[in-house]
C-alpha atoms as an extended CHARMM CRD file, in Angstrom:
* protein
*
        68  EXT
         1         1  LYS       CA              0.1380000000        0.2160000000        0.1020000000  PROA      1               0.0000000000
         2         2  ALA       CA              2.6230000000        2.5520000000        1.0020000000  PROA      2               0.0000000000
         3         3  GLY       CA              4.2110000000        2.0500000000       -2.9140000000  PROA      3               0.0000000000
         4         4  ALA       CA              1.2490000000        2.9910000000       -4.2200000000  PROA      4               0.0000000000
         5         5  VAL       CA              1.4210000000        6.7260000000       -2.5900000000  PROA      5               0.0000000000
         6         6  PRO       CA              4.5420000000        7.4850000000       -4.3800000000  PROA      6               0.0000000000
         7         7  ILE       CA              4.0070000000        6.3730000000       -7.0240000000  PROA      7               0.0000000000
         8         8  GLY       CA              0.3020000000        8.2980000000       -7.3080000000  PROA      8               0.0000000000
         9         9  TYR       CA              2.2240000000       11.0020000000       -6.1380000000  PROA      9               0.0000000000
        10        10  ILE       CA              5.0020000000       11.1310000000       -9.0210000000  PROA      10              0.0000000000
        11        11  ASN       CA              1.8540000000       10.8700000000      -11.7370000000  PROA      11              0.0000000000
        12        12  TRP       CA              0.2360000000       13.8000000000      -10.3220000000  PROA      12              0.0000000000
        13        13  TRP       CA              3.5470000000       15.5690000000      -10.3030000000  PROA      13              0.0000000000
        14        14  GLU       CA              4.0910000000       14.9700000000      -14.1200000000  PROA      14              0.0000000000
        15        15  GLY       CA              0.4460000000       16.0900000000      -15.0060000000  PROA      15              0.0000000000
        16        16  ARG       CA             -1.1990000000       12.4550000000      -14.8600000000  PROA      16              0.0000000000
        17        17  GLY       CA             -4.2940000000       12.9600000000      -12.7190000000  PROA      17              0.0000000000
        18        18  SER       CA             -6.1640000000       10.2060000000      -13.9380000000  PROA      18              0.0000000000
        19        19  LYS       CA             -3.2330000000        7.8380000000      -13.1930000000  PROA      19              0.0000000000
        20        20  ALA       CA             -2.8950000000        9.2780000000       -9.9870000000  PROA      20              0.0000000000
        21        21  HSD       CA             -5.8280000000        8.5470000000       -8.7520000000  PROA      21              0.0000000000
        22        22  GLN       CA             -5.7560000000        4.7840000000       -9.4900000000  PROA      22              0.0000000000
        23        23  PHE       CA             -2.5900000000        4.4040000000       -7.8220000000  PROA      23              0.0000000000
        24        24  LEU       CA             -4.1850000000        5.8210000000       -4.5840000000  PROA      24              0.0000000000
        25        25  GLN       CA             -7.1560000000        3.5570000000       -5.0440000000  PROA      25              0.0000000000
        26        26  LEU       CA             -5.4070000000        0.6360000000       -4.9480000000  PROA      26              0.0000000000
        27        27  ALA       CA             -3.4770000000        2.3170000000       -1.8050000000  PROA      27              0.0000000000
        28        28  LEU       CA             -7.0640000000        2.5170000000       -0.2250000000  PROA      28              0.0000000000
        29        29  ASP       CA             -8.4200000000       -0.7890000000       -0.9850000000  PROA      29              0.0000000000
        30        30  THR       CA             -5.6640000000       -2.3650000000        0.9170000000  PROA      30              0.0000000000
        31        31  ASP       CA             -6.3800000000       -0.0720000000        3.8680000000  PROA      31              0.0000000000
        32        32  PRO       CA             -9.4110000000        2.3170000000        3.2650000000  PROA      32              0.0000000000
        33        33  ALA       CA             -7.8540000000        4.2450000000        6.7300000000  PROA      33              0.0000000000
        34        34  TYR       CA             -4.7380000000        5.4740000000        5.1780000000  PROA      34              0.0000000000
        35        35  ARG       CA             -4.8460000000        8.9780000000        5.7210000000  PROA      35              0.0000000000
        36        36  LEU       CA             -1.9780000000       10.1630000000        2.7360000000  PROA      36              0.0000000000
        37        37  ALA       CA             -3.5000000000        8.3610000000        0.5590000000  PROA      37              0.0000000000
        38        38  ARG       CA             -7.5210000000        9.6580000000        1.4920000000  PROA      38              0.0000000000
        39        39  LEU       CA             -5.7520000000       13.1820000000        1.3430000000  PROA      39              0.0000000000
        40        40  SER       CA             -4.0540000000       12.9340000000       -1.6700000000  PROA      40              0.0000000000
        41        41  ASP       CA             -7.1920000000       11.1870000000       -3.3040000000  PROA      41              0.0000000000
        42        42  GLN       CA             -9.3520000000       14.2130000000       -2.6350000000  PROA      42              0.0000000000
        43        43  MET       CA             -6.9970000000       17.0720000000       -3.3990000000  PROA      43              0.0000000000
        44        44  ILE       CA             -6.7640000000       15.0030000000       -7.0600000000  PROA      44              0.0000000000
        45        45  GLY       CA            -10.5310000000       14.7410000000       -7.0910000000  PROA      45              0.0000000000
        46        46  SER       CA            -11.0950000000       18.7310000000       -6.3700000000  PROA      46              0.0000000000
        47        47  GLY       CA             -9.3340000000       19.3400000000       -9.3180000000  PROA      47              0.0000000000
        48        48  ILE       CA             -5.8360000000       20.6690000000       -7.9220000000  PROA      48              0.0000000000
        49        49  VAL       CA             -3.2530000000       20.8400000000      -10.6080000000  PROA      49              0.0000000000
        50        50  ALA       CA              0.5990000000       21.3740000000      -10.0790000000  PROA      50              0.0000000000
        51        51  GLY       CA              1.0970000000       25.2050000000      -10.5580000000  PROA      51              0.0000000000
        52        52  TRP       CA              4.2020000000       23.8680000000      -12.8130000000  PROA      52              0.0000000000
        53        53  ASN       CA              1.5040000000       22.3610000000      -15.3790000000  PROA      53              0.0000000000
        54        54  MET       CA             -0.7430000000       25.1700000000      -16.2000000000  PROA      54              0.0000000000
        55        55  ASN       CA              2.2070000000       26.6070000000      -17.8400000000  PROA      55              0.0000000000
        56        56  LYS       CA              3.5260000000       25.0440000000      -21.2780000000  PROA      56              0.0000000000
        57        57  ASN       CA              6.9960000000       26.4010000000      -20.4640000000  PROA      57              0.0000000000
        58        58  THR       CA              7.3090000000       24.4770000000      -17.0850000000  PROA      58              0.0000000000
        59        59  ALA       CA              5.0940000000       22.1670000000      -17.2220000000  PROA      59              0.0000000000
        60        60  TYR       CA              6.6770000000       18.3940000000      -16.8040000000  PROA      60              0.0000000000
        61        61  LYS       CA              7.5890000000       17.1800000000      -20.4260000000  PROA      61              0.0000000000
        62        62  ALA       CA              8.5470000000       13.6360000000      -20.8740000000  PROA      62              0.0000000000
        63        63  LEU       CA             12.0630000000       12.8190000000      -22.5850000000  PROA      63              0.0000000000
        64        64  PRO       CA             11.3270000000       11.4520000000      -26.1610000000  PROA      64              0.0000000000
        65        65  PHE       CA             12.2150000000        7.7470000000      -26.2440000000  PROA      65              0.0000000000
        66        66  ASP       CA             15.4250000000        8.1170000000      -28.1910000000  PROA      66              0.0000000000
        67        67  MET       CA             16.8840000000       10.3140000000      -24.9820000000  PROA      67              0.0000000000
        68        68  LEU       CA             16.0980000000        7.6410000000      -22.6090000000  PROA      68              0.0000000000
């Protein structure tokens, strides 16, 4: 359960709220009382977007596959 929350947070940080929600739900399915997972999921569910993802110049950009 604990591993799903940081993965969810990273997905949110990168602008993938739907994927973040999936990981947080995985943690909550394991332990519905897991407070960090619940609060994080409520934050994402309320539509909070990482500030840097609201500007195309500062938004997270994945590296092209040929650069990995």
